[in-house]
DOTIRO-210614 format. One record per residue: residue number from 0; x, y, z of N, C-alpha, C, CB in turn; residue in three letters. Coordinates in nm, 2 decimals. Glycine has a CB too. Layout:
# DOTIRO-210614
+-----+--------+--------+--------+--------+--------+--------+--------+--------+--------+--------+--------+--------+-----+
|   n |    n.x |    n.y |    n.z |   ca.x |   ca.y |   ca.z |    c.x |    c.y |    c.z |   cb.x |   cb.y |   cb.z | res |
+-----+--------+--------+--------+--------+--------+--------+--------+--------+--------+--------+--------+--------+-----+
| NUM |      X |      Y |      Z |      X |      Y |      Z |      X |      Y |      Z |      X |      Y |      Z | ALA |
...
+-----+--------+--------+--------+--------+--------+--------+--------+--------+--------+--------+--------+--------+-----+
END
This chain:
# DOTIRO-210614
+-----+--------+--------+--------+--------+--------+--------+--------+--------+--------+--------+--------+--------+-----+
|   n |    n.x |    n.y |    n.z |   ca.x |   ca.y |   ca.z |    c.x |    c.y |    c.z |   cb.x |   cb.y |   cb.z | res |
+-----+--------+--------+--------+--------+--------+--------+--------+--------+--------+--------+--------+--------+-----+
|   0 |  -1.47 |  -3.11 |   7.81 |  -1.53 |  -2.97 |   7.82 |  -1.42 |  -2.88 |   7.75 |  -1.56 |  -2.93 |   7.96 | MET |
|   1 |  -1.47 |  -2.79 |   7.67 |  -1.38 |  -2.69 |   7.60 |  -1.42 |  -2.55 |   7.65 |  -1.39 |  -2.70 |   7.45 | THR |
|   2 |  -1.32 |  -2.47 |   7.69 |  -1.35 |  -2.34 |   7.74 |  -1.29 |  -2.24 |   7.64 |  -1.29 |  -2.32 |   7.88 | THR |
|   3 |  -1.37 |  -2.14 |   7.61 |  -1.32 |  -2.03 |   7.53 |  -1.33 |  -1.90 |   7.61 |  -1.40 |  -2.02 |   7.40 | GLY |
|   4 |  -1.24 |  -1.81 |   7.58 |  -1.24 |  -1.67 |   7.64 |  -1.26 |  -1.58 |   7.53 |  -1.11 |  -1.64 |   7.72 | PHE |
|   5 |  -1.37 |  -1.51 |   7.53 |  -1.41 |  -1.42 |   7.42 |  -1.40 |  -1.27 |   7.46 |  -1.55 |  -1.45 |   7.37 | VAL |
|   6 |  -1.31 |  -1.20 |   7.39 |  -1.29 |  -1.06 |   7.42 |  -1.39 |  -0.98 |   7.33 |  -1.15 |  -1.01 |   7.40 | LEU |
|   7 |  -1.46 |  -0.89 |   7.38 |  -1.56 |  -0.82 |   7.30 |  -1.53 |  -0.67 |   7.29 |  -1.70 |  -0.84 |   7.37 | LEU |
|   8 |  -1.57 |  -0.61 |   7.18 |  -1.57 |  -0.47 |   7.16 |  -1.72 |  -0.44 |   7.14 |  -1.49 |  -0.42 |   7.04 | LYS |
|   9 |  -1.77 |  -0.34 |   7.22 |  -1.92 |  -0.31 |   7.22 |  -1.94 |  -0.17 |   7.17 |  -1.98 |  -0.34 |   7.36 | THR |
|  10 |  -2.07 |  -0.14 |   7.14 |  -2.11 |  -0.01 |   7.12 |  -2.10 |   0.07 |   7.25 |  -2.25 |   0.00 |   7.05 | GLU |
|  11 |  -2.07 |   0.19 |   7.24 |  -2.05 |   0.28 |   7.36 |  -2.18 |   0.28 |   7.44 |  -2.01 |   0.42 |   7.32 | ILE |
|  12 |  -2.16 |   0.26 |   7.57 |  -2.28 |   0.27 |   7.66 |  -2.36 |   0.14 |   7.67 |  -2.36 |   0.38 |   7.63 | GLY |
|  13 |  -2.33 |   0.04 |   7.60 |  -2.41 |  -0.08 |   7.59 |  -2.36 |  -0.20 |   7.68 |  -2.42 |  -0.13 |   7.45 | GLN |
|  14 |  -2.26 |  -0.17 |   7.75 |  -2.19 |  -0.28 |   7.83 |  -2.28 |  -0.35 |   7.93 |  -2.07 |  -0.23 |   7.90 | GLU |
|  15 |  -2.36 |  -0.28 |   8.01 |  -2.45 |  -0.34 |   8.11 |  -2.56 |  -0.42 |   8.04 |  -2.51 |  -0.23 |   8.20 | LYS |
|  16 |  -2.62 |  -0.37 |   7.93 |  -2.72 |  -0.44 |   7.86 |  -2.67 |  -0.57 |   7.80 |  -2.78 |  -0.35 |   7.75 | LYS |
|  17 |  -2.55 |  -0.56 |   7.74 |  -2.49 |  -0.68 |   7.68 |  -2.45 |  -0.78 |   7.78 |  -2.36 |  -0.64 |   7.60 | ILE |
|  18 |  -2.40 |  -0.74 |   7.90 |  -2.37 |  -0.83 |   8.00 |  -2.49 |  -0.91 |   8.05 |  -2.30 |  -0.75 |   8.12 | LYS |
|  19 |  -2.60 |  -0.84 |   8.07 |  -2.72 |  -0.90 |   8.11 |  -2.77 |  -1.00 |   8.01 |  -2.83 |  -0.79 |   8.13 | SER |
|  20 |  -2.77 |  -0.97 |   7.88 |  -2.81 |  -1.06 |   7.78 |  -2.72 |  -1.18 |   7.77 |  -2.82 |  -0.99 |   7.64 | LEU |
|  21 |  -2.59 |  -1.16 |   7.78 |  -2.50 |  -1.28 |   7.77 |  -2.51 |  -1.37 |   7.89 |  -2.35 |  -1.22 |   7.77 | LEU |
|  22 |  -2.54 |  -1.32 |   8.01 |  -2.56 |  -1.40 |   8.12 |  -2.68 |  -1.50 |   8.11 |  -2.58 |  -1.32 |   8.25 | GLU |
|  23 |  -2.77 |  -1.47 |   8.02 |  -2.89 |  -1.56 |   7.99 |  -2.85 |  -1.68 |   7.91 |  -3.00 |  -1.48 |   7.93 | LYS |
|  24 |  -2.74 |  -1.68 |   7.84 |  -2.69 |  -1.79 |   7.76 |  -2.64 |  -1.90 |   7.85 |  -2.59 |  -1.74 |   7.65 | ILE |
|  25 |  -2.69 |  -2.02 |   7.85 |  -2.65 |  -2.13 |   7.94 |  -2.50 |  -2.16 |   7.93 |  -2.72 |  -2.25 |   7.91 | PRO |
|  26 |  -2.44 |  -2.15 |   7.82 |  -2.30 |  -2.19 |   7.80 |  -2.20 |  -2.08 |   7.85 |  -2.27 |  -2.22 |   7.66 | GLU |
|  27 |  -2.25 |  -1.96 |   7.87 |  -2.17 |  -1.85 |   7.93 |  -2.16 |  -1.86 |   8.08 |  -2.24 |  -1.71 |   7.89 | VAL |
|  28 |  -2.04 |  -1.88 |   8.12 |  -2.01 |  -1.90 |   8.26 |  -1.97 |  -1.78 |   8.34 |  -1.90 |  -2.00 |   8.28 | LYS |
|  29 |  -1.92 |  -1.67 |   8.27 |  -1.88 |  -1.55 |   8.34 |  -1.87 |  -1.44 |   8.24 |  -1.74 |  -1.57 |   8.41 | ASP |
|  30 |  -1.90 |  -1.32 |   8.28 |  -1.89 |  -1.20 |   8.20 |  -1.83 |  -1.09 |   8.28 |  -2.03 |  -1.15 |   8.14 | VAL |
|  31 |  -1.72 |  -1.04 |   8.24 |  -1.64 |  -0.93 |   8.31 |  -1.64 |  -0.81 |   8.22 |  -1.50 |  -0.98 |   8.35 | ARG |
|  32 |  -1.67 |  -0.69 |   8.27 |  -1.66 |  -0.57 |   8.20 |  -1.51 |  -0.52 |   8.22 |  -1.76 |  -0.46 |   8.25 | ILE |
|  33 |  -1.45 |  -0.47 |   8.11 |  -1.31 |  -0.43 |   8.12 |  -1.29 |  -0.28 |   8.08 |  -1.23 |  -0.52 |   8.03 | LEU |
|  34 |  -1.18 |  -0.22 |   8.12 |  -1.13 |  -0.10 |   8.06 |  -1.02 |  -0.13 |   7.98 |  -1.10 |   0.01 |   8.18 | TYR |
|  35 |  -1.00 |  -0.06 |   7.87 |  -0.89 |  -0.08 |   7.78 |  -0.93 |  -0.11 |   7.64 |  -0.81 |  -0.20 |   7.83 | GLY |
|  36 |  -0.85 |  -0.19 |   7.56 |  -0.88 |  -0.21 |   7.42 |  -1.01 |  -0.29 |   7.40 |  -0.77 |  -0.29 |   7.36 | GLU |
|  37 |  -1.05 |  -0.38 |   7.50 |  -1.17 |  -0.45 |   7.49 |  -1.26 |  -0.41 |   7.60 |  -1.14 |  -0.61 |   7.50 | PHE |
|  38 |  -1.39 |  -0.43 |   7.58 |  -1.49 |  -0.39 |   7.67 |  -1.54 |  -0.50 |   7.76 |  -1.61 |  -0.33 |   7.60 | ASP |
|  39 |  -1.53 |  -0.62 |   7.73 |  -1.57 |  -0.73 |   7.81 |  -1.49 |  -0.86 |   7.78 |  -1.72 |  -0.76 |   7.79 | ALA |
|  40 |  -1.49 |  -0.95 |   7.88 |  -1.43 |  -1.08 |   7.87 |  -1.54 |  -1.18 |   7.91 |  -1.30 |  -1.10 |   7.96 | LEU |
|  41 |  -1.57 |  -1.27 |   7.82 |  -1.67 |  -1.37 |   7.84 |  -1.61 |  -1.51 |   7.84 |  -1.78 |  -1.36 |   7.73 | VAL |
|  42 |  -1.64 |  -1.59 |   7.94 |  -1.60 |  -1.73 |   7.95 |  -1.71 |  -1.81 |   7.90 |  -1.55 |  -1.76 |   8.10 | THR |
|  43 |  -1.69 |  -1.90 |   7.80 |  -1.79 |  -1.99 |   7.75 |  -1.74 |  -2.13 |   7.76 |  -1.82 |  -1.95 |   7.60 | VAL |
|  44 |  -1.83 |  -2.22 |   7.80 |  -1.79 |  -2.36 |   7.81 |  -1.89 |  -2.44 |   7.72 |  -1.80 |  -2.41 |   7.95 | GLU |
|  45 |  -1.83 |  -2.54 |   7.65 |  -1.91 |  -2.63 |   7.56 |  -1.84 |  -2.76 |   7.56 |  -1.92 |  -2.57 |   7.41 | ALA |
|  46 |  -1.91 |  -2.86 |   7.50 |  -1.86 |  -3.00 |   7.50 |  -1.75 |  -3.03 |   7.41 |  -1.97 |  -3.09 |   7.47 | GLY |
|  47 |  -1.73 |  -2.94 |   7.31 |  -1.63 |  -2.96 |   7.21 |  -1.59 |  -2.83 |   7.14 |  -1.67 |  -3.07 |   7.10 | SER |
|  48 |  -1.48 |  -2.83 |   7.07 |  -1.45 |  -2.70 |   7.00 |  -1.55 |  -2.67 |   6.89 |  -1.31 |  -2.71 |   6.93 | THR |
|  49 |  -1.61 |  -2.77 |   6.83 |  -1.72 |  -2.75 |   6.73 |  -1.84 |  -2.68 |   6.80 |  -1.76 |  -2.88 |   6.66 | THR |
|  50 |  -1.88 |  -2.73 |   6.91 |  -1.99 |  -2.68 |   6.99 |  -1.96 |  -2.54 |   7.04 |  -2.03 |  -2.77 |   7.10 | GLU |
|  51 |  -1.84 |  -2.52 |   7.08 |  -1.79 |  -2.39 |   7.13 |  -1.81 |  -2.28 |   7.02 |  -1.65 |  -2.39 |   7.18 | LEU |
|  52 |  -1.76 |  -2.32 |   6.90 |  -1.77 |  -2.23 |   6.78 |  -1.91 |  -2.20 |   6.75 |  -1.70 |  -2.29 |   6.66 | ALA |
|  53 |  -2.00 |  -2.30 |   6.76 |  -2.14 |  -2.28 |   6.73 |  -2.20 |  -2.18 |   6.83 |  -2.22 |  -2.41 |   6.73 | ARG |
|  54 |  -2.17 |  -2.20 |   6.96 |  -2.23 |  -2.11 |   7.06 |  -2.18 |  -1.96 |   7.04 |  -2.19 |  -2.16 |   7.20 | VAL |
|  55 |  -2.05 |  -1.95 |   7.01 |  -2.00 |  -1.81 |   6.99 |  -2.06 |  -1.75 |   6.87 |  -1.85 |  -1.82 |   6.98 | ILE |
|  56 |  -2.07 |  -1.82 |   6.76 |  -2.12 |  -1.76 |   6.63 |  -2.27 |  -1.74 |   6.64 |  -2.09 |  -1.85 |   6.52 | VAL |
|  57 |  -2.34 |  -1.84 |   6.69 |  -2.49 |  -1.83 |   6.69 |  -2.55 |  -1.76 |   6.81 |  -2.55 |  -1.97 |   6.67 | GLU |
|  58 |  -2.49 |  -1.76 |   6.92 |  -2.55 |  -1.70 |   7.04 |  -2.48 |  -1.57 |   7.09 |  -2.55 |  -1.80 |   7.15 | LYS |
|  59 |  -2.35 |  -1.58 |   7.11 |  -2.27 |  -1.47 |   7.16 |  -2.27 |  -1.35 |   7.06 |  -2.13 |  -1.51 |   7.20 | VAL |
|  60 |  -2.23 |  -1.38 |   6.94 |  -2.22 |  -1.28 |   6.84 |  -2.35 |  -1.22 |   6.80 |  -2.15 |  -1.33 |   6.72 | ARG |
|  61 |  -2.46 |  -1.29 |   6.83 |  -2.60 |  -1.25 |   6.79 |  -2.65 |  -1.14 |   6.89 |  -2.69 |  -1.36 |   6.79 | ALA |
|  62 |  -2.58 |  -1.12 |   7.00 |  -2.63 |  -1.02 |   7.10 |  -2.61 |  -0.88 |   7.04 |  -2.55 |  -1.03 |   7.23 | VAL |
|  63 |  -2.72 |  -0.80 |   7.04 |  -2.72 |  -0.67 |   6.98 |  -2.62 |  -0.58 |   7.06 |  -2.85 |  -0.60 |   6.98 | PRO |
|  64 |  -2.54 |  -0.50 |   6.99 |  -2.45 |  -0.41 |   7.05 |  -2.30 |  -0.46 |   7.05 |  -2.49 |  -0.38 |   7.19 | GLY |
|  65 |  -2.28 |  -0.58 |   7.01 |  -2.14 |  -0.63 |   7.00 |  -2.09 |  -0.60 |   6.87 |  -2.14 |  -0.79 |   7.03 | ILE |
|  66 |  -1.98 |  -0.53 |   6.86 |  -1.92 |  -0.49 |   6.74 |  -1.82 |  -0.59 |   6.68 |  -1.85 |  -0.35 |   6.75 | LYS |
|  67 |  -1.74 |  -0.65 |   6.77 |  -1.64 |  -0.75 |   6.73 |  -1.60 |  -0.84 |   6.84 |  -1.52 |  -0.68 |   6.67 | SER |
|  68 |  -1.55 |  -0.96 |   6.81 |  -1.50 |  -1.05 |   6.91 |  -1.37 |  -1.11 |   6.87 |  -1.61 |  -1.17 |   6.92 | THR |
|  69 |  -1.30 |  -1.15 |   6.97 |  -1.17 |  -1.22 |   6.95 |  -1.17 |  -1.34 |   7.05 |  -1.04 |  -1.13 |   6.98 | ARG |
|  70 |  -1.16 |  -1.46 |   7.00 |  -1.17 |  -1.58 |   7.09 |  -1.04 |  -1.65 |   7.11 |  -1.27 |  -1.67 |   7.03 | THR |
|  71 |  -1.02 |  -1.69 |   7.23 |  -0.90 |  -1.77 |   7.27 |  -0.95 |  -1.89 |   7.33 |  -0.80 |  -1.69 |   7.37 | HIS |
|  72 |  -0.90 |  -2.01 |   7.29 |  -0.95 |  -2.14 |   7.34 |  -0.84 |  -2.19 |   7.44 |  -0.97 |  -2.24 |   7.22 | VAL |
|  73 |  -0.89 |  -2.24 |   7.55 |  -0.80 |  -2.29 |   7.65 |  -0.74 |  -2.43 |   7.60 |  -0.87 |  -2.32 |   7.79 | GLU |
|  74 |  -0.61 |  -2.44 |   7.63 |  -0.54 |  -2.57 |   7.59 |  -0.51 |  -2.64 |   7.72 |  -0.42 |  -2.54 |   7.50 | VAL |
|  75 |  -0.55 |  -2.76 |   7.74 |  -0.51 |  -2.84 |   7.86 |  -0.39 |  -2.92 |   7.83 |  -0.63 |  -2.93 |   7.90 | LYS |
|  76 |  -0.28 |  -2.89 |   7.90 |  -0.15 |  -2.96 |   7.88 |  -0.10 |  -3.03 |   8.01 |  -0.04 |  -2.86 |   7.83 | ILE |
+-----+--------+--------+--------+--------+--------+--------+--------+--------+--------+--------+--------+--------+-----+
END
């Protein structure tokens, strides 16, 4: 299992709507609304890094109101 942490910048006032839409994506395990440089932190799990990338590009980034993303992939050591 590969876990990614996706930091989002959203359009102003769209955080609750985006959170609701993201929670409908099966690979999304957690959505946290933030104050600061980023508006949300999304935890995504997939079977591989390739699958994780597909989910982020095709599902997470497709949610209306998301302006930009920054992804960090967990490393198991």
